[in-house]
C-alpha positions in Angstrom: 0.0 0.0 0.0 1.4 3.4 -1.0 1.5 6.1 1.8 -0.9 9.0 1.2 0.4 12.6 1.1 0.9 13.8 4.7 0.7 10.2 5.9 2.2 9.4 9.3 5.8 8.1 9.0 7.3 5.7 11.5 11.0 5.1 12.2 11.5 1.6 13.5 14.8 1.2 15.5 15.5 -2.5 16.2 18.8 -4.4 16.1 17.1 -7.8 15.5 16.5 -8.0 11.8 13.5 -10.4 11.9 11.7 -8.3 14.6 12.4 -5.1 12.6 11.1 -6.7 9.4 7.9 -7.8 11.2 7.4 -4.2 12.5 8.0 -2.7 9.1 5.4 -5.1 7.6 2.8 -4.0 10.2 3.5 -0.4 9.6 3.4 -0.6 5.9 0.2 -2.8 5.9 -1.5 0.1 7.7 -0.5 2.5 5.0 2.2 4.3 7.0 5.5 5.3 5.5 8.3 3.4 7.3 12.0 3.8 7.8 14.4 1.5 9.5 17.5 1.7 11.7 19.6 -0.9 13.5 20.9 1.3 16.2 20.5 4.9 17.7 23.3 6.4 15.5 21.6 5.2 12.4 18.2 6.4 13.7 19.5 9.9 14.2 20.8 9.9 10.6 17.5 8.7 9.3 15.6 11.4 11.3 17.9 14.1 9.9 17.4 12.8 6.3 13.6 12.4 6.7 12.0 15.2 8.6 8.5 13.8 7.8 9.1 11.0 10.4 6.5 11.7 13.2 6.6 8.4 15.2 9.7 6.7 16.7 9.3 3.0 17.5 12.4 1.9 19.3 13.7 -1.1 21.2 15.6 -0.2 24.5 18.5 -2.7 24.3 20.6 -2.0 21.2 24.3 -2.0 20.4 26.2 1.2 20.3 26.8 4.1 22.6 23.1 5.0 23.1 20.2 2.8 24.1 16.6 3.3 22.9 15.5 5.1 26.0 18.3 7.7 25.6 17.4 7.9 21.9 13.7 8.6 22.8 14.8 11.3 25.2 17.0 13.0 22.7 14.4 12.8 20.0 11.8 14.3 22.4 14.2 17.2 23.1 15.0 18.0 19.5 11.8 17.0 17.8 9.0 17.2 20.4 6.3 16.6 17.8 7.5 13.0 17.2 5.4 10.5 19.1 7.3 7.8 21.0 6.7 4.0 21.3 9.3 2.2 23.3 9.6 -1.6 23.4 11.6 -4.1 25.4 11.6 -7.8 26.3 14.1 -7.3 29.1 12.6 -4.5 31.1 9.3 -2.7 31.7 8.9 1.1 31.9 6.4 3.1 33.9 4.5 5.9 32.1 6.6 8.5 33.9 9.8 6.9 32.5 8.7 7.6 28.9 9.2 11.1 27.6 6.1 13.1 26.5 3.4 10.5 27.3 4.8 8.0 24.9 3.8 4.4 25.1 5.5 1.2 26.2 4.9 -2.0 24.3 6.3 -5.0 26.0 7.9 -7.8 23.9 6.9 -10.1 22.6 4.0 -8.1 21.1 1.5 -9.0 18.5 1.3 -7.0 15.3 -2.3 -6.0 16.2 -1.0 -4.4 19.5 1.4 -2.2 17.5 -1.3 -1.5 15.0 -3.7 -0.3 17.7 -1.1 2.1 19.1 -0.4 3.5 15.6 -4.0 3.8 14.5 -5.4 5.3 17.8 -2.5 7.6 18.3 0.3 7.0 20.7 -0.5 9.8 23.1 -4.2 8.8 23.4 -3.7 5.3 24.9 -1.1 2.8 26.1 -1.0 -0.9 25.5 -1.7 -1.7 29.1 -5.1 -0.1 28.7 -4.2 2.7 31.1 -4.9 6.2 29.8 -1.8 8.4 29.2 -3.8 11.6 29.9 
């Protein structure tokens, strides 16, 4: 499906190729434009090259000098309009640990859980069912 003009764009930051590919499939099946990165440094390059990105979906544990939580914090500081979805299979985050009312999606997650966050808007709900108001 081809993204529509002014469609939402998602940057998926995940070092595990299969997990990243599955997330890209979910995003593109919904008609969103998708971009990929394997670590935080690559993600920052993609964000610079593609200012239309308005959702960051990042794993916490990644190789490199910056983890996904630090990436989310930096993106929030420099691009506060970007919505944040943070995922991890190794740890859980409380709402107050996520910049700007982003959402935490625990691994393993089903594609429909990611789809629900993207369709409903990250800031309007969290996957745990608790409001992020």
